[in-house]
VOTIPA-161711 format. One record per residue (C-alpha): residue number from 1; residue in three letters; x, y, z. Coordinates in steps of 0.2 Angstrom, whole numbers, plus 5000, padded with zeros to 4 digits. Layout:
<sites>
   logu   torlum     px     py     pz
    NUM      Ala      X      Y      Z
...
</sites>
This chain:
<sites>
   logu   torlum     px     py     pz
      1      Met   4742   5537   4989
      2      Met   4753   5542   5003
      3      Tyr   4760   5555   4991
      4      Tyr   4745   5567   4993
      5      Leu   4749   5568   5012
      6      His   4761   5582   5008
      7      Arg   4747   5593   5005
      8      Leu   4744   5593   5024
      9      Ser   4761   5601   5026
     10      Asp   4752   5618   5029
     11      Gln   4745   5610   5045
     12      Phe   4761   5601   5050
     13      Ile   4778   5603   5041
     14      Gly   4782   5585   5044
     15      Phe   4770   5579   5030
     16      Asn   4781   5588   5018
     17      Val   4792   5572   5017
     18      Phe   4779   5563   5007
     19      Phe   4782   5574   4993
     20      Tyr   4800   5567   4990
     21      Val   4804   5552   4980
     22      Thr   4818   5547   4990
     23      Phe   4808   5546   5006
     24      Arg   4794   5536   4997
     25      Ala   4806   5525   4989
     26      Val   4814   5519   5005
     27      Ala   4796   5517   5013
     28      Ala   4791   5507   4998
     29      Ala   4806   5495   5000
     30      Val   4802   5493   5018
     31      Thr   4784   5490   5015
     32      Ala   4787   5477   5002
     33      Phe   4800   5468   5013
     34      Ala   4788   5468   5027
     35      Leu   4773   5461   5016
     36      Ser   4785   5448   5010
     37      Leu   4790   5442   5027
     38      Ile   4772   5443   5034
     39      Phe   4763   5434   5021
     40      Gly   4778   5423   5015
     41      Gly   4774   5409   5027
     42      Trp   4756   5409   5023
     43      Val   4759   5409   5004
     44      Ile   4771   5394   5006
     45      Arg   4758   5384   5017
     46      Lys   4744   5388   5004
     47      Leu   4754   5382   4989
     48      Thr   4759   5366   4999
     49      Ala   4741   5363   5003
     50      Leu   4736   5365   4985
     51      Lys   4751   5353   4981
     52      Ile   4758   5365   4969
     53      Gly   4776   5358   4969
     54      Gln   4790   5361   4957
     55      Pro   4793   5346   4944
     56      Ile   4811   5342   4942
     57      Arg   4818   5337   4925
     58      Ala   4818   5318   4923
     59      Ala   4834   5308   4925
     60      Ala   4833   5302   4907
     61      Glu   4836   5321   4901
     62      Val   4851   5324   4912
     63      His   4855   5311   4926
     64      Arg   4868   5320   4935
     65      Leu   4857   5336   4937
     66      Ala   4842   5325   4943
     67      Glu   4853   5318   4956
     68      Leu   4859   5335   4962
     69      His   4841   5343   4962
     70      Gly   4831   5327   4966
     71      Ala   4828   5333   4984
     72      Lys   4819   5349   4977
     73      Gln   4805   5339   4970
     74      Gly   4789   5345   4976
     75      Thr   4795   5361   4983
     76      Pro   4781   5374   4981
     77      Thr   4782   5385   4966
     78      Met   4772   5400   4959
     79      Gly   4780   5410   4974
     80      Gly   4781   5424   4962
     81      Val   4764   5429   4967
     82      Leu   4772   5435   4984
     83      Ile   4784   5446   4974
     84      Ile   4771   5453   4963
     85      Gly   4758   5456   4977
     86      Ser   4771   5465   4988
     87      Val   4778   5476   4973
     88      Phe   4760   5481   4968
     89      Ile   4753   5485   4985
     90      Ser   4769   5494   4990
     91      Ser   4769   5504   4974
     92      Leu   4751   5508   4975
     93      Val   4753   5515   4993
     94      Trp   4769   5525   4990
     95      Ala   4770   5530   4971
     96      Arg   4761   5544   4963
     97      Pro   4745   5536   4957
     98      Asp   4744   5548   4942
     99      Asn   4760   5543   4935
    100      Arg   4758   5534   4918
    101      Phe   4775   5526   4919
    102      Val   4771   5518   4936
    103      Trp   4756   5510   4929
    104      Leu   4765   5504   4914
    105      Ala   4778   5495   4924
    106      Leu   4765   5488   4936
    107      Val   4753   5482   4922
    108      Ser   4767   5474   4913
    109      Met   4772   5465   4928
    110      Ile   4755   5458   4932
    111      Tyr   4752   5454   4913
    112      Leu   4768   5443   4912
    113      Gly   4765   5437   4929
    114      Ala   4748   5430   4923
    115      Leu   4757   5422   4908
    116      Gly   4770   5414   4920
    117      Phe   4756   5408   4932
    118      Val   4747   5398   4917
    119      Asp   4764   5391   4913
    120      Asp   4768   5385   4930
    121      Tyr   4750   5378   4932
    122      Leu   4752   5368   4917
    123      Lys   4769   5361   4923
    124      Val   4762   5357   4940
    125      Thr   4746   5348   4933
    126      Lys   4756   5339   4919
    127      Arg   4770   5335   4931
    128      Lys   4782   5339   4918
    129      Ser   4795   5353   4915
    130      Asp   4785   5359   4899
    131      Gly   4772   5372   4901
    132      Val   4765   5385   4889
    133      Pro   4774   5383   4872
    134      Gly   4788   5395   4869
    135      Arg   4780   5402   4853
    136      Val   4764   5406   4863
    137      Lys   4774   5415   4876
    138      Leu   4783   5425   4863
    139      Val   4766   5430   4855
    140      Phe   4760   5437   4872
    141      Gln   4776   5446   4876
    142      Ile   4775   5454   4858
    143      Ile   4758   5460   4862
    144      Leu   4764   5468   4878
    145      Ala   4778   5476   4868
    146      Ala   4765   5483   4856
    147      Ile   4755   5491   4871
    148      Val   4771   5499   4878
    149      Thr   4776   5506   4861
    150      Thr   4758   5513   4858
    151      Val   4759   5522   4875
    152      Phe   4775   5530   4871
    153      Leu   4771   5535   4853
    154      Thr   4754   5542   4858
    155      Ser   4761   5553   4872
    156      Pro   4766   5570   4865
    157      Leu   4779   5574   4879
    158      Ile   4789   5558   4876
    159      Glu   4785   5553   4859
    160      Val   4801   5560   4851
    161      Gln   4813   5554   4864
    162      Ala   4805   5537   4863
    163      Arg   4811   5534   4846
    164      Ser   4829   5538   4850
    165      Leu   4842   5525   4853
    166      Tyr   4856   5528   4866
    167      Leu   4872   5519   4869
    168      Pro   4882   5518   4886
    169      Phe   4896   5530   4886
    170      Leu   4888   5541   4873
    171      Lys   4880   5558   4877
    172      Val   4869   5559   4861
    173      Pro   4858   5546   4853
    174      Val   4866   5535   4840
    175      Ile   4849   5535   4831
    176      Ala   4838   5550   4833
    177      Asn   4822   5542   4826
    178      Met   4820   5523   4825
    179      Ser   4803   5525   4817
    180      Trp   4794   5509   4815
    181      Phe   4809   5499   4822
    182      Thr   4804   5506   4839
    183      Phe   4791   5493   4841
    184      Ile   4804   5479   4836
    185      Phe   4817   5486   4848
    186      Phe   4805   5487   4862
    187      Ala   4799   5469   4859
    188      Leu   4817   5463   4859
    189      Val   4820   5472   4876
    190      Ile   4805   5466   4884
    191      Thr   4805   5448   4878
    192      Gly   4824   5447   4880
    193      Thr   4824   5453   4898
    194      Ser   4809   5443   4903
    195      Asn   4816   5426   4896
    196      Ala   4834   5430   4902
    197      Val   4828   5431   4920
    198      Asn   4817   5416   4917
    199      Leu   4833   5406   4912
    200      Thr   4843   5412   4927
    201      Asp   4830   5406   4939
    202      Gly   4837   5388   4941
    203      Leu   4845   5388   4958
    204      Asp   4840   5394   4975
    205      Gly   4839   5413   4976
    206      Leu   4850   5415   4961
    207      Ala   4838   5425   4950
    208      Thr   4831   5434   4966
    209      Gly   4848   5440   4972
    210      Cys   4853   5446   4954
    211      Thr   4836   5455   4953
    212      Val   4839   5465   4969
    213      Thr   4856   5472   4962
    214      Val   4848   5476   4945
    215      Ala   4833   5484   4953
    216      Phe   4845   5495   4964
    217      Ala   4854   5501   4949
    218      Tyr   4838   5506   4940
    219      Ala   4831   5514   4955
    220      Leu   4846   5526   4954
    221      Ile   4845   5528   4936
    222      Ser   4826   5531   4936
    223      Tyr   4829   5545   4950
    224      Ala   4843   5553   4939
    225      Ala   4832   5552   4923
    226      Gly   4818   5560   4932
    227      Asn   4827   5574   4940
    228      Phe   4831   5588   4928
    229      Arg   4847   5595   4936
    230      Ile   4854   5578   4938
    231      Ala   4850   5572   4921
    232      Glu   4857   5588   4914
    233      Tyr   4873   5586   4924
    234      Leu   4875   5568   4918
    235      Gln   4869   5572   4901
    236      Ile   4856   5558   4900
    237      Pro   4838   5559   4893
    238      Phe   4826   5568   4905
    239      Tyr   4809   5561   4907
    240      Pro   4797   5570   4919
    241      Phe   4788   5554   4924
    242      Thr   4803   5543   4927
    243      Gly   4807   5548   4944
    244      Glu   4792   5539   4951
    245      Leu   4799   5523   4945
    246      Thr   4812   5524   4959
    247      Val   4798   5520   4970
    248      Val   4793   5505   4960
    249      Cys   4811   5499   4959
    250      Ala   4813   5501   4977
    251      Ala   4798   5491   4980
    252      Leu   4805   5477   4969
    253      Ile   4821   5478   4980
    254      Gly   4811   5476   4996
    255      Ala   4800   5462   4989
    256      Gly   4816   5453   4982
    257      Leu   4824   5453   4999
    258      Gly   4809   5447   5008
    259      Phe   4806   5433   4995
    260      Leu   4825   5429   4997
    261      Trp   4821   5426   5015
    262      Phe   4812   5410   5010
    263      Asn   4820   5407   4993
    264      Cys   4838   5406   4999
    265      His   4847   5389   4999
    266      Pro   4839   5377   5004
    267      Ala   4823   5385   4996
    268      Lys   4806   5383   5004
    269      Val   4798   5391   4989
    270      Phe   4802   5395   4971
    271      Met   4796   5410   4961
    272      Gly   4793   5400   4946
    273      Asp   4789   5408   4929
    274      Thr   4775   5418   4938
    275      Gly   4789   5428   4946
    276      Ser   4803   5427   4934
    277      Leu   4793   5432   4918
    278      Ala   4785   5446   4928
    279      Ile   4801   5453   4935
    280      Gly   4811   5452   4919
    281      Gly   4797   5461   4909
    282      Met   4795   5475   4922
    283      Ile   4814   5478   4922
    284      Gly   4813   5479   4903
    285      Val   4799   5491   4904
    286      Val   4808   5502   4917
    287      Ala   4824   5502   4906
    288      Ile   4813   5508   4891
    289      Cys   4805   5522   4902
    290      Cys   4822   5528   4907
    291      Lys   4829   5527   4889
    292      Gln   4843   5516   4895
    293      Glu   4838   5500   4887
    294      Leu   4855   5495   4881
    295      Leu   4863   5499   4897
    296      Leu   4852   5485   4904
    297      Ala   4864   5473   4895
    298      Val   4878   5479   4906
    299      Val   4868   5481   4923
    300      Gly   4860   5464   4920
    301      Gly   4876   5456   4914
    302      Val   4872   5439   4923
    303      Phe   4855   5438   4915
    304      Val   4864   5441   4898
    305      Ile   4877   5428   4901
    306      Glu   4864   5415   4906
    307      Ala   4854   5419   4890
    308      Val   4869   5419   4879
    309      Ser   4875   5402   4886
    310      Val   4859   5394   4881
    311      Ile   4859   5402   4863
    312      Leu   4877   5396   4860
    313      Gln   4874   5379   4867
    314      Val   4859   5377   4855
    315      Leu   4868   5384   4840
    316      Ser   4883   5373   4843
    317      Phe   4874   5357   4845
    318      Lys   4863   5360   4829
    319      Leu   4878   5365   4819
    320      Thr   4892   5354   4825
    321      Gly   4883   5341   4836
    322      Arg   4894   5346   4850
    323      Arg   4890   5355   4866
    324      Ile   4900   5370   4872
    325      Phe   4895   5368   4890
    326      Ala   4891   5353   4901
    327      Met   4874   5360   4902
    328      Ser   4865   5377   4899
    329      Pro   4860   5389   4907
    330      Leu   4878   5392   4913
    331      His   4874   5390   4931
    332      His   4871   5371   4928
    333      His   4887   5370   4919
    334      Phe   4897   5375   4935
    335      Glu   4886   5363   4945
    336      Leu   4891   5349   4934
    337      Val   4909   5353   4934
    338      Gly   4910   5352   4953
    339      Trp   4905   5369   4960
    340      Lys   4893   5368   4975
    341      Glu   4876   5376   4973
    342      Asn   4879   5389   4986
    343      Thr   4896   5393   4978
    344      Val   4888   5396   4961
    345      Ile   4874   5407   4968
    346      Val   4885   5418   4978
    347      Arg   4898   5420   4965
    348      Phe   4884   5425   4952
    349      Trp   4878   5437   4965
    350      Ile   4895   5445   4966
    351      Leu   4896   5447   4947
    352      Ser   4879   5454   4947
    353      Ala   4884   5468   4959
    354      Ile   4900   5471   4949
    355      Phe   4890   5473   4933
    356      Ala   4877   5485   4942
    357      Leu   4892   5496   4948
    358      Ile   4899   5496   4930
    359      Gly   4883   5501   4923
    360      Leu   4881   5515   4935
    361      Ala   4898   5521   4931
    362      Thr   4894   5523   4913
    363      Leu   4882   5537   4918
    364      Lys   4896   5548   4922
    365      Leu   4908   5542   4909
    366      Arg   4900   5550   4894
</sites>
């Protein structure tokens, strides 16, 4: 909404700054950070009063992990509502309200946030680590993918590019027209990212810190993809609507940092599936809007490693009866081999920052 203040620049030239994406992106980050700090304490107190505490895996499942995390039993969860609320309000204030990509990202975030909320609620009420069945989650994620695909393929200005598949380091698409596979591809991106962030959210601040670096990378990528001159120089796909996603990504950075204020070790609140599914899904949608979906595997390298560790662990156990890791996801493996929780978290943050830088470097190395 603040965008329209630039129309008053005839009366005062200073209002012209509201036209620029860069200014509004910074403002969105600061706004989201401030909202998280201001309402963070209230949200935690409210969740505590409602007795919405995080259930910890039983000792029968993994005794050592239960010992390490036993003190976290009852820590308020569903804190993702703070991130979702801060991102949504900040984006609503600072992004252009007539931009379809902005609404696509925000609606996706709220949609998956609601799914995660139900999942967290079932876990809390049942006092178990099982919530919404995985197949049910997958169905709802596929429905979202169908909606995203429909938006792209029914938009004349972006329909042709939406069907293209780009690889990092290459200037031209490897597949010019994915046809009906577009839906399957979008579904894989959204469900994969959403679930990968969800799997990463197992230690205090781990997923939050990694989210900030990924959001920062895609804020820059969105800006480049939405600016014709920069997109032409870097030889990446240009979408006229993508620039405004810089504001949304910046809002996620601010909200993430604000949430990390309370979520850092020892955490006073967890984001739960409410936050992790919403964040992952929104990042996936942003990657689709930028036509840099496969680059997300590089930028979000930590999320990928965490998800792959789970897949390998399950396959190995089913095929050979043996486990590759002490436990999956990978962050628990390092805990069980003797790393302190803070050590795991900070080292994974460092890796996330490195992956984000490598991903950004590929924009020029084409």
